[in-house]
C-alpha positions as CSV (number, residue, x, y, z in Angstrom):
1,M,-52.3,22.6,-3.6
2,Y,-50.2,20.4,-1.2
3,I,-49.9,21.0,2.5
4,Y,-46.9,19.5,4.2
5,T,-46.4,19.1,7.9
6,F,-42.8,19.3,9.0
7,G,-42.8,15.5,9.7
8,A,-44.1,14.7,6.3
9,Y,-41.5,16.9,4.7
10,I,-38.7,15.2,6.6
11,N,-40.1,11.7,5.6
12,E,-40.2,12.6,2.0
13,L,-36.8,14.2,2.1
14,T,-35.4,11.0,3.7
15,T,-37.0,8.9,1.0
16,I,-35.4,11.1,-1.7
17,M,-32.0,10.8,0.0
18,I,-32.3,7.0,0.2
19,K,-33.2,6.7,-3.5
20,A,-30.4,9.0,-4.4
21,R,-28.0,6.9,-2.4
22,Q,-29.2,3.7,-4.1
23,I,-28.8,5.3,-7.5
24,L,-25.3,6.4,-6.5
25,I,-24.4,2.9,-5.4
26,I,-25.6,1.5,-8.8
27,F,-23.5,4.0,-10.7
28,L,-20.4,3.2,-8.5
29,I,-20.9,-0.6,-9.2
30,I,-21.3,0.1,-13.0
31,G,-18.2,2.4,-12.8
32,S,-16.2,-0.3,-11.0
33,L,-17.2,-3.0,-13.6
34,N,-16.3,-0.7,-16.5
35,Q,-12.9,0.0,-14.9
36,L,-12.3,-3.7,-14.5
37,F,-13.2,-4.4,-18.1
38,A,-11.1,-1.4,-19.3
39,Q,-8.1,-2.6,-17.2
40,D,-8.4,-6.1,-18.6
41,K,-8.5,-4.7,-22.1
42,E,-5.4,-2.6,-21.4
43,Q,-3.6,-5.6,-20.0
44,K,-4.3,-7.6,-23.1
45,K,-3.1,-4.8,-25.3
46,L,0.1,-4.6,-23.3
47,V,0.7,-8.3,-23.5
48,K,0.2,-8.3,-27.2
49,K,2.6,-5.3,-27.5
50,I,5.4,-7.0,-25.5
51,N,5.0,-10.3,-27.4
52,K,5.2,-8.5,-30.8
53,A,8.1,-6.3,-29.8
54,N,11.7,-7.1,-30.7
55,I,13.0,-7.1,-27.1
56,S,16.8,-6.9,-26.7
57,N,17.1,-6.9,-22.9
58,I,15.1,-6.5,-19.7
59,H,15.7,-5.3,-16.1
60,V,13.8,-5.1,-12.9
61,V,12.8,-2.0,-11.0
62,F,11.8,-2.2,-7.3
63,P,9.6,0.4,-5.6
64,D,11.3,3.0,-3.4
65,S,10.3,1.1,-0.3
66,F,9.0,-2.4,0.2
67,R,8.7,-5.1,2.9
68,T,9.9,-8.5,2.1
69,N,7.5,-10.4,4.3
70,Q,4.8,-9.2,2.0
71,A,4.1,-9.3,-1.8
72,I,6.2,-6.7,-3.7
73,D,5.0,-4.8,-6.7
74,I,7.9,-4.8,-9.2
75,S,8.1,-3.4,-12.7
76,I,9.9,-5.1,-15.6
77,F,11.4,-2.7,-18.1
78,A,11.6,-4.4,-21.6
79,M,13.9,-2.6,-23.9
80,Q,13.2,-2.4,-27.7
81,G,16.0,-0.3,-29.1
82,K,15.6,3.1,-27.5
83,K,12.0,2.4,-26.5
84,T,11.0,1.0,-23.1
85,I,7.9,-1.0,-22.5
86,I,6.9,-1.3,-18.8
87,S,5.3,-4.5,-17.5
88,E,3.5,-4.5,-14.2
89,G,1.0,-6.6,-12.3
90,I,-0.5,-9.6,-13.9
91,V,1.3,-8.8,-17.2
92,N,4.5,-9.9,-15.4
93,N,3.0,-13.4,-15.1
94,L,1.8,-13.5,-18.7
95,C,5.0,-12.4,-20.4
96,F,7.8,-13.4,-18.0
97,D,8.9,-16.2,-15.8
98,L,10.6,-15.8,-12.4
99,E,13.3,-18.5,-11.8
100,S,14.4,-19.0,-8.2
101,M,14.3,-21.5,-5.4
102,D,13.5,-18.7,-3.0
103,A,11.0,-16.4,-4.8
104,S,8.2,-16.5,-7.3
105,F,5.3,-14.5,-8.8
106,N,1.9,-14.7,-7.1
107,N,-1.3,-14.7,-9.2
108,K,-1.2,-10.9,-9.3
109,G,2.3,-10.7,-10.8
110,Q,3.9,-9.6,-7.5
111,L,7.2,-10.8,-6.3
112,V,6.9,-13.1,-3.3
113,V,9.9,-14.1,-1.2
114,H,10.0,-17.6,0.3
115,Q,11.6,-17.2,3.7
116,N,14.4,-19.7,4.3
117,S,17.7,-19.8,6.2
118,K,20.1,-20.3,3.2
119,Y,21.5,-16.8,3.5
120,P,22.3,-16.3,7.2
121,N,25.1,-13.8,6.4
122,T,24.1,-11.9,3.3
123,D,20.3,-11.8,3.6
124,E,20.1,-11.6,-0.2
125,I,17.9,-13.7,-2.5
126,P,19.1,-14.2,-6.1
127,F,16.5,-14.6,-8.9
128,S,16.2,-14.3,-12.7
129,I,13.4,-12.8,-14.8
130,V,13.1,-14.6,-18.2
131,Y,11.3,-13.4,-21.3
132,K,8.9,-16.2,-22.2
133,K,8.9,-15.5,-25.9
134,D,12.8,-15.7,-26.1
135,R,14.2,-17.4,-23.0
136,K,17.8,-16.3,-24.0
137,I,16.7,-12.8,-22.9
138,K,16.9,-12.7,-19.1
139,C,17.8,-10.5,-16.1
140,D,19.8,-11.9,-13.2
141,T,19.3,-9.8,-10.0
142,N,18.7,-10.1,-6.3
143,I,16.7,-8.7,-3.5
144,R,17.9,-7.8,0.0
145,L,15.7,-9.1,2.8
146,N,14.5,-6.7,5.4
147,Y,12.0,-9.2,7.1
148,Q,9.5,-6.3,7.5
149,G,5.7,-6.3,7.0
150,L,2.8,-8.5,7.8
151,L,3.9,-12.1,8.5
152,I,1.1,-14.7,8.5
153,V,1.9,-18.1,9.9
154,D,-1.2,-20.1,9.0
155,Y,-1.8,-23.6,10.3
156,S,-5.5,-23.4,9.5
157,Q,-6.7,-26.4,7.5
158,R,-8.6,-27.0,4.3
159,N,-12.4,-26.6,3.9
160,G,-14.5,-29.6,3.1
161,K,-15.3,-30.2,-0.6
162,K,-18.7,-29.3,-1.9
163,G,-21.0,-32.2,-2.7
164,L,-21.8,-32.8,-6.3
165,N,-25.3,-31.8,-7.6
166,G,-27.7,-34.7,-8.4
167,E,-28.3,-35.4,-12.0
168,D,-31.7,-34.5,-13.6
169,G,-34.1,-37.3,-14.2
170,L,-35.1,-38.5,-17.7
171,S,-38.7,-38.7,-18.8
172,G,-40.8,-39.5,-15.7
173,V,-37.7,-40.4,-13.7
174,D,-36.9,-38.9,-10.3
175,G,-33.9,-36.5,-10.0
176,L,-30.9,-37.9,-8.1
177,N,-30.1,-36.7,-4.6
178,G,-27.3,-34.2,-4.2
179,E,-24.1,-35.4,-2.5
180,D,-23.3,-34.4,1.1
181,G,-20.6,-31.9,1.6
182,L,-17.4,-33.1,3.3
183,K,-16.2,-32.2,6.8
184,G,-13.7,-29.4,7.2
185,E,-10.3,-30.4,8.5
186,D,-9.3,-29.7,12.1
187,G,-6.8,-26.9,12.8
188,R,-3.3,-28.0,13.7
189,D,-1.8,-28.1,17.2
190,I,1.4,-26.1,17.1
191,E,4.1,-25.0,19.4
192,V,6.0,-21.7,18.7
193,L,9.4,-20.7,20.2
194,V,10.4,-17.1,19.8
195,R,13.9,-15.7,20.4
196,I,16.1,-12.8,19.3
197,E,18.3,-13.6,16.4
198,E,21.6,-11.6,16.0
199,R,22.2,-10.9,12.3
200,I,25.4,-9.5,10.7
201,T,23.6,-7.4,8.1
202,S,20.2,-6.7,9.8
203,N,18.7,-5.3,13.0
204,K,18.0,-7.7,15.8
205,L,15.3,-10.0,14.4
206,L,12.7,-12.2,16.0
207,C,13.2,-15.8,15.0
208,L,10.2,-18.2,15.2
209,K,10.6,-21.9,15.3
210,V,7.1,-23.4,14.6
211,M,6.6,-27.1,15.3
212,D,3.5,-29.0,13.9
213,L,2.8,-31.6,16.6
214,K,0.8,-33.8,14.3
215,E,3.1,-33.8,11.2
216,K,6.3,-33.6,13.3
217,S,7.5,-30.9,11.0
218,I,9.4,-27.7,11.8
219,R,9.4,-24.3,10.0
220,Y,11.5,-21.2,10.7
221,Y,10.5,-17.5,10.2
222,L,12.3,-14.2,10.7
223,S,10.7,-10.9,11.4
224,D,11.9,-7.4,12.2
225,P,9.9,-6.5,15.3
226,L,10.2,-2.8,14.8
227,F,8.4,-2.8,11.4
228,S,6.2,-5.9,11.5
229,E,3.0,-7.5,12.7
230,I,2.7,-11.3,13.1
231,I,-0.5,-13.3,12.9
232,I,-0.6,-17.0,13.9
233,K,-3.6,-19.0,12.9
234,A,-4.9,-22.5,13.7
235,N,-8.5,-22.4,12.5
236,G,-10.7,-25.4,11.5
237,G,-11.8,-25.6,7.9
238,N,-15.4,-24.9,6.9
239,G,-17.7,-27.8,6.0
240,G,-18.5,-28.2,2.3
241,N,-21.9,-27.2,1.1
242,G,-24.3,-30.0,0.1
243,G,-25.0,-30.5,-3.6
244,N,-28.4,-29.5,-5.0
245,G,-30.9,-32.3,-5.8
246,G,-31.5,-33.0,-9.5
247,N,-34.8,-32.0,-11.1
248,G,-37.3,-34.6,-11.9
249,G,-37.9,-35.5,-15.6
250,K,-41.0,-34.4,-17.4
251,G,-43.8,-37.1,-17.4
252,E,-43.8,-39.5,-20.4
253,L,-46.0,-39.0,-23.3
254,S,-49.4,-40.8,-22.9
255,I,-52.3,-41.6,-25.3
256,G,-55.7,-40.0,-24.9
257,Y,-59.0,-40.0,-26.9
258,Y,-61.0,-37.0,-25.8
259,T,-60.5,-33.3,-25.2
260,A,-62.5,-30.7,-23.3
261,V,-62.7,-26.9,-23.6
262,T,-62.0,-25.0,-20.4
263,L,-63.5,-21.8,-19.2
264,N,-60.5,-20.0,-20.6
265,K,-61.3,-21.6,-24.0
266,T,-58.2,-23.7,-24.0
267,V,-58.3,-27.3,-25.2
268,Q,-57.3,-29.8,-22.6
269,P,-57.1,-33.6,-22.6
270,L,-59.8,-35.3,-20.5
271,V,-57.3,-37.9,-19.3
272,P,-54.5,-36.3,-17.3
273,G,-50.9,-36.7,-18.4
274,L,-48.4,-38.9,-16.6
275,P,-46.7,-37.4,-13.6
276,G,-43.2,-36.1,-13.8
277,G,-40.4,-37.4,-11.6
278,R,-39.8,-36.0,-8.2
279,G,-36.9,-33.7,-7.5
280,G,-33.9,-35.2,-5.7
281,R,-33.1,-34.4,-2.1
282,G,-30.5,-31.7,-1.4
283,G,-27.2,-33.0,0.1
284,N,-26.4,-32.2,3.7
285,G,-23.7,-29.7,4.5
286,G,-20.5,-31.0,6.0
287,S,-19.5,-30.3,9.6
288,G,-16.9,-27.6,10.3
289,G,-13.5,-28.7,11.6
290,N,-12.5,-28.1,15.2
291,C,-9.9,-25.5,16.0
292,G,-6.3,-26.3,16.7
293,N,-4.1,-25.3,19.7
294,I,-1.4,-22.7,19.9
295,K,1.3,-22.7,22.5
296,I,3.9,-19.9,22.2
297,V,7.0,-19.6,24.3
298,F,8.9,-16.2,24.4
299,S,12.5,-15.9,25.5
300,P,12.9,-13.2,28.2
301,E,14.6,-10.9,25.6
302,A,11.7,-11.4,23.1
303,E,8.9,-11.0,25.6
304,K,8.8,-7.2,25.1
305,Y,7.6,-7.8,21.5
306,K,4.5,-9.8,22.5
307,S,2.3,-6.8,21.4
308,I,3.0,-7.4,17.7
309,F,1.5,-10.9,17.8
310,R,-2.1,-11.7,17.1
311,F,-3.7,-15.2,17.2
312,E,-6.7,-16.7,15.4
313,I,-8.2,-19.9,16.8
314,S,-11.8,-20.6,15.7
315,E,-13.9,-23.5,14.6
316,G,-15.0,-24.0,11.0
317,E,-18.5,-23.2,10.0
318,G,-20.9,-25.9,8.9
319,G,-21.7,-26.1,5.2
320,K,-25.0,-25.1,3.8
321,G,-27.5,-27.8,2.9
322,G,-28.3,-28.2,-0.8
323,T,-31.7,-27.3,-2.2
324,R,-34.1,-30.0,-3.4
325,G,-34.7,-30.4,-7.1
326,E,-37.9,-29.3,-8.8
327,C,-40.5,-31.9,-9.7
328,G,-40.9,-32.6,-13.4
329,Q,-43.8,-31.2,-15.4
330,I,-46.8,-33.4,-16.1
331,G,-46.4,-35.3,-19.4
332,D,-48.1,-34.4,-22.7
333,V,-51.1,-36.3,-24.0
334,L,-51.3,-37.4,-27.7
335,I,-54.8,-37.4,-29.2
336,N,-55.4,-38.1,-32.9
337,K,-51.7,-37.3,-33.6
338,V,-52.0,-33.9,-31.9
339,R,-49.8,-33.3,-28.8
340,Y,-51.6,-31.6,-25.9
341,R,-49.9,-30.1,-23.0
342,D,-51.4,-30.9,-19.6
343,V,-51.0,-27.7,-17.5
344,S,-52.4,-29.2,-14.3
345,A,-50.5,-28.3,-11.2
346,P,-48.4,-31.2,-9.8
347,T,-49.8,-32.7,-6.6
348,K,-48.3,-31.9,-3.2
349,E,-46.9,-35.4,-3.1
350,Y,-44.6,-34.6,-5.9
351,I,-43.8,-31.0,-4.9
352,N,-42.9,-32.1,-1.4
353,G,-41.5,-35.5,-2.2
354,E,-38.0,-34.6,-1.1
355,N,-36.5,-32.0,1.2
356,N,-33.6,-29.5,1.2
357,G,-30.4,-30.8,2.8
358,T,-29.7,-29.8,6.4
359,N,-26.9,-27.4,7.3
360,G,-23.8,-28.9,8.8
361,L,-22.8,-28.4,12.4
362,N,-20.1,-25.9,13.3
363,G,-16.9,-27.4,14.6
364,R,-15.9,-27.2,18.3
365,C,-13.5,-24.7,19.8
366,N,-12.9,-23.8,23.5
367,N,-9.1,-23.2,23.1
368,F,-7.1,-20.1,23.9
369,P,-3.4,-19.5,23.1
370,L,-1.1,-20.6,25.9
371,I,1.6,-18.0,26.3
372,K,4.7,-18.6,28.4
373,V,8.1,-16.9,29.0
374,E,11.2,-19.0,29.6
375,D,14.6,-19.6,28.2
376,V,14.6,-20.6,24.5
377,N,17.6,-22.1,22.8
378,F,17.8,-22.9,19.1
379,S,19.6,-21.5,16.1
380,I,18.8,-21.4,12.4
381,L,22.4,-20.9,11.2
382,G,23.4,-23.6,8.8
383,I,19.9,-24.9,8.4
384,I,18.9,-25.5,4.8
385,S,15.2,-26.4,5.3
386,I,12.7,-24.3,3.3
387,V,10.1,-22.3,5.1
388,N,6.7,-21.9,3.4
389,R,6.0,-18.9,1.3
390,I,5.0,-15.6,2.8
391,D,2.8,-13.5,0.5
392,G,0.5,-11.5,2.8
393,S,-2.2,-14.2,2.6
394,A,-2.8,-17.5,4.3
395,S,-0.4,-20.2,3.3
396,K,-1.6,-23.8,4.0
397,F,0.6,-26.6,5.4
């Protein structure tokens, strides 16, 4: 018979609930993996079906609503006689090409518009979808820009490269040290001018002129302030991780003459084998890059839209130090043409011969966005320069 106090009952009930939750999480993970594998299998079947089909023509179908400052999920209808095969997502990338100076597919098969100022009056971007198997089959169409959605203007810089791992040592040779990770790049210093742009075919738009003070380059962006959010970034890149040290090689074969029987009744050579090589040192992590600076100037008319702007200015994190390599095993001993393995533990000198790499330092950042309101005068009409792609994720300059 078991006697439970109320507290013991609650504790056991809590334990059961925790275990049930853990089991549920495991099932959810397994279910997600199965779904991914099933999805990948279905995509391969669809690609094979499209490539085997006798496609006569194709056309593009847009969703009922979309925002052109973000990636757009489009469907491609491939016609085979009276039958229609619908391509979506990554299958678009695998079976079709998108030809345009002003749009492209991203790695998920979504349509991505490259903002530019070539179309100041029509706000329309022409593009073509081409069937890869037979490039004579294509669809010429266009998309009307609404400049809505999440606009990310990212002047953060690249992360430092990871150091290479050290090579393992040969017989009795020390492993090589891992390479140090490289420093992350510093974020850019930028100045942003914001004004209201009057368009013939659109609502009043915010026009951003972004000047990279280091590269002396200029980019222009347009955004509908009633249906958008704008994020401007100037983060430092993270430092690269240090490479791992190489493992030491196993000790070389040596010659012995006598063996002994241990308490465990195993036969061991009386003369110890030659030591293995020491593991290489782990590479140091690279330092993080310093953050950049953001100065933004709103015209008096554009000031009321300041609330849709967000800023990210942070230092890069230091890279992680690489782990030291393992020391090599003690070498075998050859006695009367019989090879014996010396199972002695390596000495501390060899185990601790080299160290893990040290973590890199974080970059520095004490900067805050400088926000001003004053008269702003510039126009993008007639400018042909390309603006970097906007796809709902960070685009690097």
